[in-house]
C-alpha positions in Angstrom: 69.3 -55.0 4.7 68.8 -54.1 8.3 65.4 -52.5 7.7 64.1 -55.6 5.7 65.4 -58.0 8.4 63.9 -56.0 11.2 60.5 -55.3 9.7 59.8 -58.6 8.0 61.9 -61.2 9.8 62.7 -59.5 13.2 66.5 -60.1 12.6 69.3 -58.1 14.0 71.9 -56.6 11.6 74.3 -59.5 12.1 71.4 -62.0 11.7 70.5 -60.3 8.4 74.0 -60.6 7.1 74.2 -64.3 8.3 70.9 -65.1 6.5 72.2 -63.4 3.3 75.5 -65.4 3.6 73.5 -68.7 3.9 71.3 -67.7 0.9 68.1 -67.4 3.0 67.7 -63.8 1.8 68.5 -62.9 -1.8 70.8 -59.9 -2.0 72.3 -57.8 -4.8 75.9 -56.9 -4.1 77.4 -53.6 -5.4 81.0 -53.5 -4.1 80.6 -53.6 -0.3 77.0 -52.6 -0.4 74.3 -55.4 -0.1 70.8 -54.6 -1.1 67.7 -56.8 -0.6 65.1 -57.2 -3.3 62.3 -56.5 -0.9 59.4 -57.1 -3.3 60.8 -60.5 -4.2 61.4 -61.5 -0.6 58.0 -60.3 0.5 56.3 -62.3 -2.3 58.4 -65.4 -1.4 57.2 -65.0 2.2 53.6 -64.6 1.1 53.3 -61.0 2.3 52.3 -59.7 -1.1 49.4 -61.0 -3.2 47.9 -60.1 -6.6 49.3 -59.0 -9.9 49.8 -55.4 -9.0 52.1 -56.3 -6.1 
Protein backbone atom coordinates (compact mmCIF):
# COMPACT_ATOMS: atom_id res chain seq x y z
CA UNK A 1 0.00 0.00 0.00
CA UNK A 2 2.89 2.35 0.64
CA UNK A 3 3.95 2.43 -3.03
CA UNK A 4 0.42 3.23 -4.25
CA UNK A 5 0.00 5.94 -1.64
CA UNK A 6 3.38 7.50 -2.38
CA UNK A 7 3.21 7.42 -6.19
CA UNK A 8 -0.44 8.29 -6.76
CA UNK A 9 -1.48 10.23 -3.68
CA UNK A 10 1.80 11.38 -2.08
CA UNK A 11 0.80 9.75 1.22
CA UNK A 12 3.07 8.42 3.92
CA UNK A 13 2.70 4.85 5.15
CA UNK A 14 0.54 5.97 8.08
CA UNK A 15 -1.49 8.20 5.77
CA UNK A 16 -2.13 5.27 3.45
CA UNK A 17 -3.34 3.07 6.30
CA UNK A 18 -5.55 5.88 7.61
CA UNK A 19 -7.08 6.39 4.15
CA UNK A 20 -7.74 2.65 3.91
CA UNK A 21 -9.36 2.62 7.36
CA UNK A 22 -11.63 5.52 6.33
CA UNK A 23 -12.54 3.73 3.11
CA UNK A 24 -10.92 6.32 0.85
CA UNK A 25 -8.74 3.59 -0.70
CA UNK A 26 -10.18 0.16 -1.47
CA UNK A 27 -8.03 -2.62 -0.03
CA UNK A 28 -8.06 -6.39 -0.09
CA UNK A 29 -7.16 -7.87 3.29
CA UNK A 30 -5.41 -11.23 3.54
CA UNK A 31 -4.69 -11.86 7.19
CA UNK A 32 -2.55 -8.91 8.26
CA UNK A 33 -1.58 -8.05 4.69
CA UNK A 34 -3.43 -5.20 2.98
CA UNK A 35 -3.30 -4.91 -0.81
CA UNK A 36 -4.57 -2.06 -2.95
CA UNK A 37 -6.37 -2.79 -6.21
CA UNK A 38 -4.17 -0.29 -8.05
CA UNK A 39 -5.96 -0.46 -11.39
CA UNK A 40 -9.36 0.21 -9.81
CA UNK A 41 -8.01 3.13 -7.79
CA UNK A 42 -6.18 4.60 -10.78
CA UNK A 43 -9.38 4.41 -12.86
CA UNK A 44 -11.37 5.97 -10.01
CA UNK A 45 -8.89 8.86 -9.90
CA UNK A 46 -9.04 9.27 -13.68
CA UNK A 47 -5.43 8.23 -14.21
CA UNK A 48 -6.31 5.43 -16.66
CA UNK A 49 -8.49 5.78 -19.73
CA UNK A 50 -9.76 3.52 -22.48
CA UNK A 51 -10.96 -0.05 -22.66
CA UNK A 52 -7.52 -1.65 -22.52
CA UNK A 53 -6.65 0.01 -19.22
